N, C-alpha and C positions, 0 to 999 in steps of 0.2 A: 573531292579530288579533283583540282582544276586541270582540264584537258585542253590541249591547243592543237590544231592542225597547220602544217606549214609545208611549203614547197621544197624541192631537193636543195640541199646546200651547195656553196660554192667555195673557192678556195681562200677567199678573205675572211675565214673565221676568226683568224688570229687578231684581225684588226677589229672585229665586232666585240671580240671578248675585251679588248682594250677600253672600248667605249662603254661596255655594260657593267664591268666591275665597279667602277665609281657609283653608278647609279644603285647597284646592290649595295654597296656600303653606305649609301644615304638614306636607305631604309629605316624608318623609326619603330615599325610594328611588323608583325607576320604577315598581314594582309598585303602591305606594300611590298614586302620583300618577295612573297610569292609571285605578285603580279610583275614584278621587273625580272626575275628568274626565269618565269614562262616566257617573256619577250626575248631574253638573251638566248634561250634554248631554241625558239623560232627562227632566231636569224642563224644559229649555229646548225640546226637541222631542219632545213626547209621542207624536205620530203617526209618528215616523220610526224607522227601525232604524239606529243609530249606531255607528261602530266607530272605532278610533285604531290606526293601522299604523306603528309605529316603524322597520321593517326594510327597507321597500321601496325597491330602488334607481331604480325607474322607476313612474310612475303607475300605480297598481292600477286595475282596473276598478270602476266604481259608477256610481249614477245620478248622484250629485254627489260631489265631491272637491274638498278644499281643503288646500293645502300649509300646513304648520306651520313657519314660518321665524321666526328670532330672529338678530340681528345678522348678517344678509347670509348665514345658513346654514340649509340645509333639515334638519329633525330628523325629519319623519314627515308623515303624512297624515290628514286627518280624511275621513270617508267614510260617505254618507247612502244609504239605500234607503228607499223604492223611487222617491223623487222629490227634486227639488233643494228647499231650505226656501222658506218666503214672503219677500217682499221686507222686510216688517217685521222678521222674524226675523234677517237678515243682518249689520245691525249688532253685536247681541249676539253672533251665532255669532263674528263676525272678532274681538271682544274676548276672548272665551274661548278662541279659537284662537291669540292672540298671547300669552295669558296661559300657556297649556300649552307653546307653544314656548319661552318664555323659561325658565319652570321647568325644564324637560326640558334645555336647554342647562346651566343652573346646577347640575343633578344630574351632568350628565357632566362638568363642570368642577370640581365640589367633591370632596373626598376622601370616601371611604365611611366609613361609622359604623366599621367595623373598623380601617381606617387611623387615624382619629381616636383610637380607644380603645389601639391598640398604641402611636402618639406618646405618648400621655398616660401610660399604664402602665409602659412598658419602662424608663425611668429611675427608676421607683419600685421594680420588680421587681430590678433590678441591684443596689440597695443592700441588699437582702435575702439575696443570696448570701453563704454562708458561715454563716447563722445555725445555731446548734448547739442551740436549744431548741424542742421542736416545737410546744408549746401556744402560746407567744406568737407564732410565725411563722403558726398556723393562724388566730389570731384577726386578725392584720394582713392576711393574704390575705384572709381573709372580708369584712373592711372594704373592700378594695379591689374585690372582686366586686360586693359591693352597690352601689358607686358606678356600675358601667357595666351592671348587670343590672336587667331590670324587676321581680325577685323581690325579697321581701322577708326570704328567708331561705336561707342559705348553710352547706354543711357539707362535711366529708370524711370518708370511710371508708377504712381500710386493712387490709390483711392483717396479721393480728396474727403478728408474728415469722416470717412466711413458714409459717405453720401453715394449716390447713383452718379457721381461724377468722377472722371480720371483725370489727375494732373501730370504733366510731363515734368517729373521733379527736376531732372538733369539730364542732359545730352551734351556728351563730349565730342566735338568734332575735330578735324584735322586742324592744324595751326593754331591750336589753342582756343578755337572759338567754340561757344557753348550755347545751349538754348535751355530755356526752363519757363516755368509759370504758364503753361498752355493746357488747356482745359477743354474737355469733350465728353459727352454722354457716355456712360458704360454700354458696351456692345456694338460701337461704332468703330473700332479699330481692332488691328489684328493682337495689340496688347490685352484688349479686353477678352478675346478668343483665349488666349494663354490663361488669363485669370479664371474663365469661366470653366474651361476643360481641366484646369489643374495640371497641364501637361506642357513638356517642352515641345515648341514648334519651330522645325527647321525649313526654311524655304530657300531654293535657289533664285527665286526672282520675287521680290516683295510685292511689286503691283500686281503681277500674275496671281499670287496667292491671295491677296485681298481681292481680286476680281472674282476667282474661285470661290471664296466664301461668301460673296455678297457684301463685303463690307466696304466703306470708304478708303481711300488712301491718304495719307498725310504727306504726300511727296511734294506738295506745293508748301509746306511748312518747312522743310529741309533743304537747304540751298545746294545739296549734292545728289546725284541718282542712289537710289535705294536698291541694289541688286540682290546679292545673297543676305539673307535675314535669319537670325534666330532668336527666340524669346523664350523665357523661363519663369515660372511663378517664384515670387518672393513669399515665404512663409514665415510665420512666428507662432509656435506652439500648435502647429498643425492649421492654423488660420491663412488664408490667401488674403495679402493685402495690395499686391503690386507685382511688377513684373521688371527682370533687368533683359535688355535687348541689346544686340549687336547687328551692325550690318557693314557691308563693304560697297564702295562705289567701283570698284575694280572688277571686271567681269572674270578675270583669272583667279580671282581668290574665293575659295570654298572651304565649307567648314568640313574637315574629315572626323572620323568616329572619336579620335583622340581630343579633338578641340570640343567636340560635342559633350564628351565626358567631364572635362574641366570646366565647361561653362555651366554643365547641371550642378557641378559640386560648388562652384562658386556661388551660384544662386542661394544652394542651402546655408553656405557660410555666412552671406552678407545679410541675409533677411532678418535676423534678429538685431543685428546690428542698425540697420536703417530704421526698424520699427521701433527700437529704443529711441533712437534719436527723434524720430518723429513724435512719439509720445511726450517726450520732454518737452518739445516747442509747443505740442497742444497743452500741457500742463500750464507751462508759462503763460500761453494766451489766457487760459481759463482763469488763471490767478489775476492777471491783468483786469480782464473782464469783471470778475468779483469785486476787486478793489474799487472799480469804477462804479458798480452797482450800490456797493457800501456807502461810497462817499455820496452819492446820490441820496440814498436813504437818510444818511446823517443831516444832509442839507434840507431834507424834507422835516425832519423833528426839529430841528435847531434854527431853522430860518424865520424870521417874522413877516418876510416879505412874500407874499403869495404869488407875485410874478417872477421872483428870481428862480425858483425851481423848475418850471418848464423851460426857461432859457438855458438853465444848466443843462438840462437833459438834452435838449437838441444841439448844444455844443459838444456834449461828450458822446453822442451817437455816431457821428462819422467816425471818430477815432476807435470807438468800441468795435466798429464793424469793418474799420479799414475802408471807409467810403469817402465821397467827396462832398455831398449835400445831405440834408435832412430837413424835413418840413413837418408841422403840426398843425392839421386842419380840424377846426371845430364845425359841428353841425349846427346851421341855423333850424331850429325845430319849427319855426314859423314858415320858411320858404321850402326847407329841405336842402338847401345849398350847403356847400362846404366852403369855409371861408380861411384863407391862410392866415391864421393867427401868430404863430411863432415859425423862425427858421434860422437856420445856421448855414453860412455860405454865401457868396455874392448873388448867385441866381436867385437863391430861395427869398433873399431880402428884397429882390425887386417885385415879387409876387405877394408881399404882405398885402393884407386887405382885400385881395383880388377873389372873386367867387367862382366857384364852379357849378354849372347846373346839376340837379339831382341825376345821379347814376352816371355822370361823365367820368372817364378815366379810370386808372387803375383804383384811385380812392374812392370815387361812387361806387365800384363794384364791391370793395370792402364793407363800405356802410350798408348797401343793400343786402349783402350776402351775410354779413356778419362774420366772416373768416377772412383769415390771412391771406395775403396773395404774393406769389414770386414770380418776376418776370425778367429772366436773364437775357433776353433778346428783344428789345422792344419793336425791331423792325419785323418780327414775325407775329405779333400779339395784336389783335384787334382792340384791346382794352386801353391801349395806350393813347393818349390826348396830347397830339403832336402840337397842337396850338401854343402851349405854355413854352415850348422849346424856342418856337418862332419869337415870342415876345422877349425872351431873355437872351437869345442867342446861345444858350446852353443845349449841349447835345446829351441826351439821356440814353444810355445803353442799357441799362439794367436797374428794376425797381424792386424792392420789398417793402410792403406796407401790411400794417395790423393795426385793428379796430382798437380804439379807447372805449372800454367798457366800465359801466358804473351800474349799480343796482337798478337804474332806471333804462337801461338799453345803451346802445351805441351812441357815443357822444361825440366821436370824431375819428380821426385817422392819424397814424404816425407812419412816416414813410422815409426811406433812406434811398440813395441814388448812387449808382456807379462805385462798383469796388475798385480801390485803386490799382489793384495788381491782376485786373481782369478775370479774378476768381469770381466762380458762380455764387450767388445767394442760395443757401440750403436750409433744411429744416431747423437745424440747430440755430442758425441766425436768426431764424422766425422766433424760435423760442426766446432767444435772449432779447430780440426787440420787443416781444411783448412783455417782458418783466419791465423793461423801460416805459412800456406804456400804462403798466399798471401804476408806476411811480409817478407817471404823469398825470394820470386821473385822479390819483390821491391827492397831488398837488393843486388841481383844478378844483377839486371838492373842497379841499381845505380853504382856497380863496374865496368860494362861495359861502363857506360857513364863517368865514372870518368877520364878514360885515354883521350877519346876525348876531354871532357870538358876542361882538363888541356892544351891541345894543342890549343885550341880556346881561352882561357883565357889569353894564352900569347900573341898570335896575336892581341887580343882586347885591352890589357894593352898598347902595343906599339902605337895602333891607338889613344887611349885615350890621351896619353902623348903629341902627336901632337895636339890634339883638346883642351886639358887643357890650353895650351898656350894661343890660341887665346881667348878661354873662360877668361882667366883672364885680359886680356886686356879689352873685354867688361864689365866685372864685375867691374874694376876700373873706367871706364868712366861712369857706370850705377849709382855707389855710390854717385857721385856727384848730381845726380837728385833729391836726398832726402833732399838736404839742402833747407831751407825755402827762398823762393823769390817769388817776383810778379809772376802771371801767364804769362804774356807777356814775362819776363825774362826766366821763366822756359821753355816756348815754343821754344826761340831761343836757349837755351842751350841743349834742346833735339835733335833740328835738326843739330846743330853743333856736338855733340857727336855721332849722328847716322851716319851722314857723315863720321867722321874721323875712327869710329870703324867698320863700316858696310863692307868697301870695295867698295863703290860706291861714284862716285863724284857728283851726283846729288842726292838731298832728299828734300822732302817737307813733312810738317804734316798739316793735314786738320782736323778740329772738326765739329761734329754734332751739328747745332742749332737746338732746339725744343720750345724754348720759344718765346713767341711774334709771332708766325706765324702760318699760318693754315697748312703748310706742311712741315715737317723736311727738313733741305738741309744741305750740305757740304760747308765748308767756308775754304779757304786756311788761315792760321793764322801765318805760317812762312816757310821759305824755303832758301836753298842754293843759291847761284848765281853763274854762270848762271843756268837758268831752261832751259830744253829742250821746243822746241815749242809745243811740245804735251801737255805739262802740263797746266792746266788752270789758267789763271790770279787770281791776289789776289781779284780784284773787282767782280768776277763771284759768283754766286750761283749756284751749283750742286745739283738738287732734289737728295735725298737719294734714291728714287725709280730707280733712273737710275743706281747708284752704285749697287744696290741688283741685277738688271738685269745681269750685267757683272759677278757677282760672282758665275759662274756656276761649277758644281763639276768638270767638264773636265780640268778647269784651277788651281784646288787646288795643291799646293806643299807643304803644311803643315797644322796645325791645324789651323792657321789664317793668312796662307800665300797664294797668287795667284800670278800666272805669265800669263799676258795678253800680245798676240800680236796684234797691230792694231793700228789704228790713230785716235786720239782724234780730232772731228769736233765740232765747236761751231757756233751755230745757233743762232742769236739775238732773243731773246723774246720780244713781243710787249711792255711788262711793262719795267722792269729793270733787270730781270733775264736771263739766258741762260740756255738753255737744254742741258745736256752731251749725244752726240750720239757718238758711237764709230762703228768703223769697226774692228772687232776682229777676231782672229782665233786661234786655238789651235798650240801651239809650243812645240818642244821636252823640256823633262827635262834637256837635258845637249846639249852642242854645243857653237858656238860663239853667243855672244849677237847681238841681230839686232836693228837698230836704233829706230823702232817704239814699241819696247817692254817695258813693264812696269811692275815692281815688286811691290805688294800691301800687307802689313802687317796690319791686323785690330787691332785696340785698343779698347778692351773691359774691363769693369770693373769687381768687384768681382761679380756681379750679371748677368754677361752676357750681359749685355746692351753696344751697341755699343757708344763709346765716339768719335771716329775718326779713322784715317788711316794715316800710314806712306807709302809714295810712293816714290820707288827707280829708278833710271836710270844710265847709263853709269858706269858699273863697272870698277874697277881699272884694273883687268885682261883680261877684254873684254869676259869673258865666263859667260854662265848662273850658277847661284848658285847651289852647290851640296847640297845634304840632310843634311850634317853637317853644312854647311852654313846657310842653312835655318833654322835648329834649333838654333844656334845662334842669327839670327836676331829675331826670335821668342822670345828667352830670353829677348834680348834688348827690343823688342815691349812690352812685358809684364812689365818689369821694367817701361817704359816710361807710360804705361796705370796706373800702381800703382802711379806713381807721380801725374799724372793728376787727377785721383781720389781724393787723397789727397789734392791736391790744390782746388779741387772743395768743397770738405768737409769743408776745410777751410774758402774758400769765403762763402759757406752757413752759416756756423756758425757765421762768422762775421756779415752777412746779418740779421741773425735770431736774434742775440744779438743786432743789432743796431734797428730792429724793435720792440724788446721787450722794449729797453730804451725809444723808441718813444711813445710807448703803455703807459709805466710807466709816462712818462713826461705829456702825455696827461691827464691820470688820476690825476695826481698830479695838474695839472692847473685846471681841473674842480672841484676837491674837496676842494682845498684849498681856493677858493673865490667862493662864493655864485653866481652863474651866472644864466642867463635867458636861456630859451630853445634856443633861438637863438643865443647866444653865444656859447652855447654847440654845436649845430649843425655846427657853422661856424668852431670852433675849429677842430672838428673830420673830416670834409669834406676835410678841407685844410690837415690835416695829411694824410689821407687815399691817397690824390692826390700826396702828395709828397713822400710817402712811395713806392707807385707802379708805379711811374713815369708815372702818368696819364696826359692826355690833360686837362680832365675837371671832374669836379664833381657837381652831383645836388642832392638837398634834397628834397623827396616828403614827406609830412605829410598827415595822414589819418585824416579825419573830422568826427568824431564819430556821431554827430549830423546829418551830411548830408548824411552819407554812401557814402563818395567819397573822393578822393584825389586830392591835389593841390600841386603845386610847390611852395615850401618854399624859396628856395634860390639856386643860381647856383654860381659855382666857376670855373674859368678856366685860363689857362695861353695863352691868346688869340686865344683860338679855342673854338668855339660853338659847342655843341652837333650837330652831324649829324644823322639824322633819328629819328623815335617815339621813346621817351623815356619813355612816361607817361604808355603806354601798358606793358613795361618791368617792371616798378615799380610795377603796379597792380598784375602782375602775381607772382612776387617775394612775395608780402604780401598774396596773396592767398594761395600759396604752402609752405609760411613760409621756404625757402630755398634760397639759392644764385641761381640766373638765369643768363646764359651767352648767348650771341650772337655774333656771328662770323662777321667779315668784308664781305661785299659782293664785288666782283670783279668790279661792276659796279659803286662802290662809293656811292650808296644810303644810306647804313649803314655802320658804324664803328663798331670796336669791343667793345662791352659794356658788363659790368657786374653789376647787381643789388643785394645789400646786404640788408636783411631785418633788420628793426629796432625792435627787439623783447624785450618787456619788460617782467617782471615777472607776469603780469596781462594782458597785451593785447599787440598788435602788434601796434607800433606808426607810422610806415610808412616804407620807404626805402631810400637808398643811392646808386645812380647810378652813375657810374664812366666809362668815355670813355678813350679808348686806341689807336685809330686810326687802326693799322693794326692787332697785335696779343693780346692775353689775357694774365695775368700774371701767374705764376706758382701755383700749388695748395697751397704751404706753403704760398705765399704772400696772396692767397684767405683766407686762414685760419687766418691770422694776420688780414685782413681787417674785417672778421667776428667778430674778438674781439674787434675791435675799434667801430665796429657798436653797438655791445651788451653793451660796456662800455657807449656809449652815451644815448642808450636807457634807461639804469638803472639810469643814472644821472637825465635824464629829468624826469622820473618817479619818483623819489626820490623828486624832487622838488615838484612835485603835492602830493606826500605823506605827504612830510614836512608841506605844507600848509593845508591839512587835519588835520593833527595833531593838530596843533596850533590851528585851528578853533574848533575843538573838545574839546582842554584842555580849551579854553576859554569859551565855551558853557558849560562844566561840571563844571567850576568854579562858573559860573552865576547861574546854576540850583541848586547846593548844597548849594549856599549862600542864594537863595531866597526862598527855600522851608522850610515849618514848620516840615517836616518830619527830624528824624536824619538819616544821611546817613554815611557809613563807607565803604571805599574801602581797600579790602585786596589784596596784590599782590600774586604772584605764590608761594611764601614761607609761606603764612599764616601771614604776618605782616601788620600792618597798614600803608597803603600808606596816606590816606586822611581821615579826619574826620571834618565835617562840625560843625558849631556853635550848630546847633539845636542838634545833637547827644550828646555833651558836656553836654547841658542843660538837656536833658532827662535823661541822664546817670548820672547827678552830679557827673562827674569825678573830679572836683575839691575837693569834700569831700572825696574821696576815701583816704583810709589807703595806703601808699605807702612806702616801707622800704627805709632807709636813703640812701643807695647809688644809688638807682634806681631813674629816672627821671619821674617827674608826666606827661610829654608830651605823648601823644597817638602815635604819628607818631613812625613807626618802632617798635611798640611794638606787641610781638607774640599774636594772638587771645586768646591762651589758659591762657596766663597770665592777658589779659584784662578780660576775663570772671570770672577769680578767684577774681580780685580786685572789679569787679561789683557785683559780688555775696556776697563777704564779707560786701557790704556797703546796697545792696537793699535785699538781703536773699528771692529770687526767690524760688519757688517750685523746688526741685531736678528735677523731671521728665521732667519739662518744660525746665529746663536749659540743660538737656542731648539732649533733642530733638533739640533745637538751635544748639548745638554742633555736632550732627549727620547731621543736614540738611547743616550746612556749609561745613562738610567734604564731603558729598555725592555730592553736587554741584561743589566742588573745584576738585574733582577727576573724575568728568565727568559722575558719576553713575546717577545723576538726572540733569534735566535743571533748577528746580525751587523748592523752599522750603519755607513753612511759618507756623506759629505757634503764640503762645501768652506767654508772662512773667507776672506772677502775683506776685508781692512782698507780703511779710508776716510781714513787718513792721507795727507799730501802725497807720501810714498814708499810708495805701496800695495805690500802683498805679498798674495799667494794661496797658501793652504795646504789640502792635502788630507789629510781625518782618516778613520780608520777604527777601528770600537770592535769588539773580540772578546771572547768569555768567556776568562778565564785558565783555565778548567777544561772538560772535557767538549768538546774540540776537534772532534769529529765533528759535534756539533750546531751548532758555530759555522761549520764549513766548509760544511756545508748550508743555512746561514741559515734553520733551522728550530728552535723551541723544543725542547728535550730533554723527553722524557715524563715524568721525574721533576724537571723543573725547579720549584723552588720559591721560589728566591732568599732574600736578596740574594746575587749571586756576585761574586767577584774579576774584576775586567775589565782589558784592556791597551787603551789608547789610543795609536794611530800618528799621527803627524803628518809629513807630507812637503810641501817647499816646492815648488810648481808654477808658480811666478810665471814664470819663464823659459819653461817648458813652454807655458803657456797663451799667452806672448806669440808663441813659435814657431807655435802653432796658429792664432792669429789673423792673423799675417803669411802662413801657408800659404792660409788661408781667403779673405784679400783677393786673394792672388796667382790662385787658382783661379777667383774670381768675375771678376776683371779679365781673364784669359785667356778665360773662357766668352764674355763680353760682347765682347772684342775679336775674339775669332773668329768670331762669329755672322755679323757684316756681309760680312767676306772671303768667307766659305764661300757666302753667298748671292749674292755677285758671280760667284764661280766657276761655281757651277751655273746662274747665269742666262748668262753668256758660252757656255757648253758648250751649252745649250739653243739658243741663237741660232745657234750654228755647225750643231748638227743640223738647224734649219730651212732652211739654205743662204743664209743671209743674206750670209756672207763668201766664198759660192761652193760648187760641188758638193762633198760629201765623199765619199771614195773608201771601199771597205769596211775598209780596214786602217785609215784614220782614224778611221771611225766606231767600230772595236771598241775603238781606244785611248782614244777620247773617251768611251765608255760605261763602261770601267773607271774613269775619272776621275771621271765622274758619279756612279756607284754609291759609290765610296770618299768623296767630298764628301758624298754624301747620308747615308752611315753616320756620318760625323763630325759632320754637323749634327745628327742624331737623338741622339748622344752630348751634344752641346753643349744640345740642348734638355732632354735627360733630367736633365743636371747642374742646369740652371737650374730644372727642377721639383722636384728633390731639395732645392736651396737654399732654394726657396720653402715647401715643405714643413716644412723644418727650421725655418725662421723664423715658421711660422706664416702665411705671407702667401697660400699657395694658397687660392683659393676653393672651397669644398665645397658643389655643389649637390645637396643630398639631396631624393630624391623616391622614391615607391613603385616600384619596378622590377620587373617580371615576371622572375620567376627563371629560368622555362624558356627565355624569349625571349633572356635575357641568355646563358645558356649555350649555346643554339645559336648565337648570333652570334660567341661566342668559339671554338667550334669550327669554324665556316664561316670565319673569318679564317686559322685555320692549317689550313686542308684542304689548301692547295697543299704545304706543307712534309712534312704528314703521307703524302700520296700519293707524293711523291718518295720516301719511306722504306718505303713499303708498311705504315704503321703505322696502326691502328684506334684511333680515339678514341671512347670510349663516356661517353657522359655521361646522367645520371639524377638527377632531383628527388624527394624524398619527398613523399609524397601530402598530409601535413598542414602543407606549406609552399607558398606561391604567391609572395609578394612579400618582397623585401627593402628596407630603408629606408637608400638609399646613393646616391652619385653615380655615376650609370651610366657614363659614359665612363672615370673613374678605375678603378671596379672592374673595367670589361672589360680594361683596360690590365694590370691586376693578373693577371687570369686568363690572357690572352695571354703575359705573361712567364712565369708558370708552366708553362702548356701548352708554350711555345717550349723552356723548359728541360728538360721531360720528354721532348719530342721529340729534342732535341739528345742525350741522354745514353741514349737507348733505342735497343736493337739493331733491326735492319730487322724488318720482317714482326712487330713486337711489338704490344703494345696499351697503352694509355694512358686512365685511368679518371678521369672527371671527375664530381664527386658533389656533391649539396646535401641537407643533412638537418637536423632539428631538434637543437639542443643544450640540452636542458631546456627550460624554458618562456620562457626571455628571450634567447636567441641561436640564430643561424643558423649552421651550420659547413658551409664549403667544404673539398673535398680534391681534389688532383691526385696520383696514384699512376703511378709508371713501373716499367718492368722493366729499369733500367739496373744500374749495377755499385755503387750504394749510397754513401753518405757516411760517411767515418770520424767517430767521435765528437768527436775533436779539431776537426773542421772545422765542426761544426754550427752553433756561434753565430757564427764568423767569416764564413759565407758571407753574412750579413745586413749585414756591415759595408761601408763604401765600399770598393770594387775589392778586396773579399774573395772568393777563389776557393777551392775545395776542391782539396787537395793541393798539391804543390810547383812543378808546371808550369802555366803560365797557359793558359787555354783560349782559343778565338776570342771570347769574350765580353768586356766591359768590367768586369765585376764591378759594376756599378751597378742592375741590375734588380732584385735581392732587396732592396737597398736602399730602392728606390723602393717596391716592394711592401709593405716594412714600415711605412715612413713613411705610406702611404696607408691601410693598416689601423689603425695607432695613431691616424690623424687621425679615422677613423670610432670609435673608441672600442673598437676590436677588439685581436685577437692573432693572431700567426703564428707558426708554429714547424714544425719538419721531425721525423719519425720515419724512421729508416734503419737498415738491417742491410746489412754489407759483401757484396756479391754478391746480394743479394735485392732490389735497388731502393729507392726512396726514395718517402715520400709527405708532401707539403706540405699542412697545415692552417692554416686561418684562420677566424676567428668573427667574426662582427658581431652586434651589439644588435639585437634585434627591435623593430620599432615598427609597429602595426596602424594601416592606414588608416582 
């Protein structure tokens, strides 16, 4: 609460008020208003101590207090001490109080200066988003800041490329003058303090604040005196990267609280804008630098002039770093001096060839230390060698130098001088210049290599000319291998060409055999003549494992070539083959050829798999092959391998084509003539035997009735199966995949394979094939599987065709013999078959058919059929719509069954009952549930039955029943009244015998009357005429009442009735009397069929969230499944013998429950009792 002391007032207060009120009106905030108000009060009341309290909720204590009110609202208090004012001072005091209250209320309602500033500047700041150039953006932002700040000068400083330097990015002075691109170290300015502290700094005197903080002043940079000063950090995503500052050169201008608030808000707003523009300029600069590096790299790789690339690097370096000069100095390793070898710029070119003593200057320091150096002020760095400036007249202000490193150490220095915009060199420039240095050293090393490479190339060209002549000879010979010819001719040609082109007198080709054998082996297929004794003969099989053992790394002379020194020894095998054994030794790569030596070239296909090998001996020059000769032999071996692979592919394609033709021929033979399963199996087995060159084939067929296999038929070419075949067939059918068995050396089993006969519905058996020694290839087995699958499908089709024919005949017989109309619709909803009964029931012969249309029903769309039928019969529209929806639902798989009635409205009405069933998936149709895989549309069967006479009979029976019920009620009432009068003695005293007889008559009449009343209730429930008085009924009381009513009967049979209500339910919304009768009927049945001393349970529990389920369970004999629906029909009872009941109680229960919107059913197991359930909807009160 501000308080002021003043001297006594004088008579000139009116004049004072005239001067004070304009000052009060000029106040823009509460603090200024308070200060001006206290000054006015001091002048008005000089002898009083005055105060203004804007916050007191209750009157404060003072000698005199006056409320400050405006627009009916109190905003504060005016307080005086030590005494009230004089009477002549009160009018002026009231006037001043009213002015203060009005202005305070106006300030409270008016927006703050900050809010006004934000509203004015935000749209203009939003227009600047996306600015990509920093200088124009800074100029625009300075102009905006000058509009809202009291200072006349605004500027921005930013961290220079995230280094330890600060850049004056922009400074707006008066009269349109600007400053920029001035740099200083971090920590040496008041702006640095703002960035370091991350807080706004406000100073009344800039120089004094710098002196207080121990920081240098930049007053000498700015041509105006810097007095009041304030600076705020610039942030982007929480990171400080610069400052915004403002200052005044006028001593009368200071920053008030509102200006500081606006300045802080403006700093937060412009920070992201400036950072985005700064990053865009950095990115553009990086792109330009990278393009320069890429161009230099391209020049290095494309230029054949070793001197052009260093010159290009020196020319691009100043532009890359924005500098004036660049030089490349190379180290003279003999003297240790640095020599100016390349230069860009007039000063540098004057120094070309000049030498620097070891360790002299910044360049000498870089060579000796091996590290880059940055000197941003040569005046303060002792490493700088000033003699060079004296020689050239050039003034060096800053230097950046990096070493030229090669694998042998530092080779020289690359240096760049004087940034054009006076910006400092930073570490990022050092990295960029180091990249250029790497390119330069690459270019220099390339230049040194160029001379030696030129000499080596000359020598190599001469060697290649000699090798090329020999290669042409081999390639001409190899070209002949690509001509198409049989494999045997190709093998002979390969051997002949190899012998004539390789320089060896003896050559042999051996191929790897993998098919129809347990172990791969090498077989000689072609050779020159004569062969050395060490070569295996044509009849011998050499195991592939023996060759692998010889191909050791120490024998390798090329990628696929081995030189082996040793003697082949052939040891006879007990069976038919021999084992390749060698006594081998390592031989020298060069020297004379020895008689026991062998040269082997492996033949591999494109996948690297071994096809065979070429074996050489007896070289024409008597010398072991040189490296060049080995290369030529491998070229020839690769050509031979490619020719063999192509020949094998061609052979395999021919075999595949022949197999497909055989399979197609077998399929045509099976399909063109209807054959028996025996004929199909015979054709298939013989075809499989011929296709795979098998010794025999056996067909095993599964007997589904006996769950066993039996040999159906065997085919062979004079060879019976060796070994147990049946277990192999059984294993194949069990696993449902081909099963192989290799031959045994002891001869007890031959090689066999079993192929399953897999049909679409079941496995029919298997075909076993025997091969003697080895099994066929995987491709042959795949073809055998296709043969077997085709046979199984054909045999299965014969069975299906027979079943279809039988079903067709049965359907025709059924449709012709039935009295019901039957209509079969196909998947497209067209009539497929219509029997005579349907034609008669529909009277289709009398339909009105348009002239072009045919009166036949076959192929007629169902929609058209219904339209014609309706035009003739005039069915009720809802009933016809129900028929169409039922047909659509069943056809689309939404329902499995549909039924309804059609009643015509013609003068001779007819009633028809219809049902719709799916013509397939009969199980789903019978269960009236959609099939799991229903996807429709399905063919459907529509049956129509004439129920006109049946409905008439039912109507007559119902009328007769109603008549009898109504006519019996009155006589029964009269009989019971008469008996009651006799009981009372009106006709005289009744003796005991008469009373007993009359009691029997009365009870029987009462029972008959109850039955009549029950029939009447059932009739009203069926007709919807029974009033249902629903209300919230307490469930526990309802169950207790039902148990009490049946207590006498229960006690007579010693039966305990247990009732229980679940805790989560309390009330049910129902007709209490009707529901009580339902529970009584269910309890009566349970007591009737329960054994003596048994238990009956009556339960009530929640069924989900929307239903209450009641259940009555007994321990009786149970209800058979066939009777569980019948007992709910009128007069329906379980079993063949009628019980003592009427058969109407459960019918009444069912009608009452359904009238309440519920459902009733029974679950029972014969011998274990029955449980009756009923559910009613829940309705909360």
